[in-house]
ZAMARGU-4260 file (C-alpha; in steps of 0.2 Angstrom, whole numbers, plus 5000, padded with zeros to 4 digits):
<rodrens>
0) 5832/5218/5633 | 5840/5227/5647 | 5852/5238/5635 | 5835/5240/5619 | 5826/5249/5636
5) 5840/5258/5642 | 5842/5265/5624 | 5828/5269/5624 | 5827/5278/5642 | 5841/5287/5633
10) 5832/5291/5620 | 5819/5299/5626 | 5829/5307/5641 | 5840/5316/5626 | 5823/5322/5619
15) 5816/5330/5635 | 5832/5336/5641 | 5831/5346/5622 | 5814/5351/5625 | 5815/5359/5640
20) 5833/5366/5635 | 5823/5377/5621 | 5807/5380/5633 | 5820/5391/5645 | 5828/5398/5631
25) 5809/5405/5622 | 5807/5409/5639 | 5822/5420/5641 | 5821/5428/5621 | 5839/5421/5617
30) 5851/5407/5617 | 5860/5404/5629 | 5878/5406/5629 | 5882/5389/5638 | 5872/5381/5631
35) 5879/5366/5630 | 5883/5367/5647 | 5868/5368/5652 | 5859/5354/5642 | 5874/5342/5649
40) 5869/5345/5667 | 5849/5344/5660 | 5852/5327/5655 | 5863/5323/5670 | 5847/5323/5679
45) 5836/5317/5671 | 5847/5301/5667 | 5849/5298/5687 | 5831/5300/5691 | 5825/5287/5673
50) 5841/5272/5677 | 5837/5275/5695 | 5819/5272/5692 | 5821/5259/5680 | 5830/5248/5690
55) 5820/5250/5705 | 5803/5245/5697 | 5817/5231/5693 | 5812/5235/5675 | 5828/5229/5670
</rodrens>
């Protein structure tokens, strides 16, 4: 069950990071030059926060 929970969380975080990146690019009205790096940073921050939250709630 733990694997399913973390897989669903990873999918949600991936989609959230993409949505946030697209919002940033809409704000600046152009694609960022290093968009992969920005995406990875957003995803890393969300992953650390999300997985820490799940662990602290003892859901997994």
